[in-house]
C-alpha positions in Angstrom: -64.6 -86.2 -324.1 -66.3 -86.6 -326.8 -66.2 -88.0 -330.8 -67.5 -86.7 -333.7 -69.0 -89.3 -335.6 -71.3 -87.8 -338.6 -71.6 -84.8 -337.1 -73.1 -86.0 -333.8 -70.7 -85.5 -330.7 -70.9 -89.0 -328.8 -69.3 -89.9 -326.0 -66.0 -91.9 -325.8 -66.8 -95.1 -323.9 -70.2 -95.7 -326.5 -69.3 -98.7 -328.7 -70.2 -98.7 -332.6 -70.7 -102.0 -333.7 -69.9 -101.9 -337.8 -71.5 -104.8 -340.3 -68.1 -106.2 -340.4 -68.5 -106.9 -336.8 -65.7 -104.8 -335.2 -66.3 -102.6 -332.3 -64.9 -99.3 -332.6 -64.8 -96.9 -329.6 -64.8 -93.6 -330.4 -64.0 -93.5 -334.0 -65.9 -92.9 -337.3 -66.4 -96.4 -339.1 -64.3 -96.9 -342.3 -66.0 -96.8 -345.3 -69.8 -95.7 -346.2 -71.7 -98.4 -344.4 -73.7 -96.8 -341.2 -72.4 -97.8 -337.8 -74.9 -99.3 -335.5 -74.9 -98.1 -332.0 -75.7 -100.2 -328.9 -77.5 -98.2 -326.6 -79.6 -100.8 -324.7 -76.8 -103.3 -324.8 -77.6 -104.6 -321.2 -81.2 -105.9 -322.7 -79.7 -107.1 -325.9 -77.1 -109.2 -323.9 -79.2 -110.8 -321.6 -81.5 -111.4 -324.9 -78.9 -112.8 -326.4 -77.6 -114.9 -323.7 -80.7 -116.3 -322.7 -81.3 -117.5 -326.4 -77.9 -118.7 -326.3 -78.6 -121.0 -323.3 -82.3 -121.7 -323.5 -82.1 -123.2 -326.6 -79.6 -126.0 -326.3 -81.9 -126.7 -323.3 -85.0 -126.9 -324.7 -83.8 -128.8 -327.8 -82.2 -131.3 -325.4 -85.6 -131.5 -322.8 -88.0 -132.3 -326.5 -85.3 -135.2 -327.1 -85.5 -136.6 -323.7 -89.1 -136.6 -323.8 -89.9 -138.0 -327.2 -87.0 -141.1 -326.6 -89.0 -141.5 -323.5 -92.3 -141.6 -325.5 -91.0 -143.9 -327.8 -89.5 -146.6 -325.4 -92.5 -146.5 -323.1 -95.1 -147.2 -325.9 -93.0 -149.6 -327.7 -95.5 -151.6 -326.9 -95.2 -155.9 -325.3 -91.8 -157.0 -327.1 -92.3 -160.8 -325.6 -92.6 -163.6 -328.5 -94.7 -166.2 -327.6 -93.3 -168.2 -330.3 -90.9 -170.8 -328.4 -91.8 -169.8 -324.7 -91.7 -172.6 -322.7 -92.1 -170.5 -319.6 -95.3 -169.5 -320.3 -97.5 -170.3 -317.1 -101.3 -170.8 -318.1 -104.3 -169.1 -315.8 -105.8 -171.8 -313.7 -109.3 -173.1 -314.7 -112.0 -171.4 -312.9 -113.6 -172.9 -309.8 -117.0 -174.4 -310.6 -119.3 -175.8 -308.1 -118.7 -176.4 -304.4 -115.6 -175.1 -304.7 -116.8 -171.6 -306.2 -119.6 -171.5 -303.8 -116.8 -171.7 -301.0 -114.8 -169.4 -302.4 -117.7 -166.8 -302.9 -118.1 -167.3 -299.0 -114.5 -166.9 -297.8 -114.4 -163.9 -299.8 -116.8 -162.1 -297.7 -114.2 -162.5 -295.0 -116.2 -164.6 -292.1 -114.2 -165.4 -289.4 -116.3 -168.6 -289.5 -117.2 -170.7 -292.6 -119.8 -173.9 -291.8 -121.1 -176.6 -294.5 -124.5 -178.3 -293.9 -125.7 -181.2 -295.1 -128.7 -183.6 -294.3 -127.5 -187.1 -293.2 -129.4 -189.0 -296.0 -127.5 -186.8 -298.6 -130.8 -185.0 -300.2 -131.4 -182.3 -300.8 -132.4 -179.9 -298.3 -136.3 -178.6 -298.2 -137.8 -175.4 -296.9 -138.5 -177.0 -293.5 -134.3 -177.7 -293.4 -133.9 -174.0 -294.4 -136.2 -172.7 -291.9 -134.8 -174.9 -288.8 -131.5 -173.5 -289.8 -132.1 -170.1 -289.8 -134.2 -170.3 -286.6 -131.2 -172.7 -284.6 -128.4 -170.3 -286.4 -129.5 -166.6 -286.7 -126.1 -165.3 -286.3 -124.9 -166.6 -289.7 -124.8 -164.0 -292.1 -124.4 -165.5 -295.4 -126.1 -168.9 -296.7 -125.4 -170.4 -300.0 -126.8 -173.4 -301.2 -124.3 -175.7 -303.4 -124.4 -179.3 -305.2 -128.0 -178.7 -306.3 -129.5 -178.2 -302.9 -127.6 -180.9 -301.0 -124.9 -178.6 -299.1 -125.2 -175.2 -297.8 -122.4 -173.1 -296.5 -122.8 -170.5 -294.1 -120.4 -167.5 -293.3 -120.6 -165.9 -289.8 -118.5 -163.9 -287.1 -119.9 -165.9 -284.5 -118.5 -169.2 -283.0 -121.8 -171.7 -283.7 -119.8 -173.9 -281.3 -120.8 -171.6 -278.5 -124.5 -171.5 -279.6 -126.8 -173.9 -281.1 -123.9 -176.4 -282.9 -124.7 -179.5 -281.1 -128.4 -178.8 -281.8 -127.7 -178.5 -285.4 -125.4 -181.5 -285.5 -128.3 -183.9 -284.4 -130.2 -183.1 -287.5 -127.4 -182.3 -290.2 -123.8 -183.2 -291.0 -121.8 -180.1 -290.0 -118.1 -179.5 -291.7 -115.8 -176.6 -290.2 -114.4 -174.9 -293.2 -113.1 -172.1 -291.0 -109.3 -173.2 -291.8 -109.3 -175.3 -294.9 
């Protein structure tokens, strides 16, 4: 069964859309306007639905990303006025404490401090004596103007020449201090 529209023979199931938006099945449109035929209706439908569904989703995604960026880039909103609980950083260590911290950061198992019994600065002979009788020491750090030497080692000097070193020097164990 076919319908005749403007001299054409069309099957009845084909829909025509008149500019007024009314779909007419198999009838000629009323009035002087030309009808538009939906020949690729499936593709038009999916394109229309994709636009209809994706556009609000993309809009919401853009708004969400913009909101997150605005919140995260807001900067530090803490005010320094009137905050009594602000903590001040500890003062930097100087002298012997700084040198001891330097050796401890070397992650040695044992830390020893040597100084002369008379309280004088260590000289070259004292340094040579220490290096000769404690060859297991990896790191030597001179502190307090040369009066003390901090030694870092992974070897227990008590098993070595510690008694010999105690005869000439004041020896302090800073391993667990």
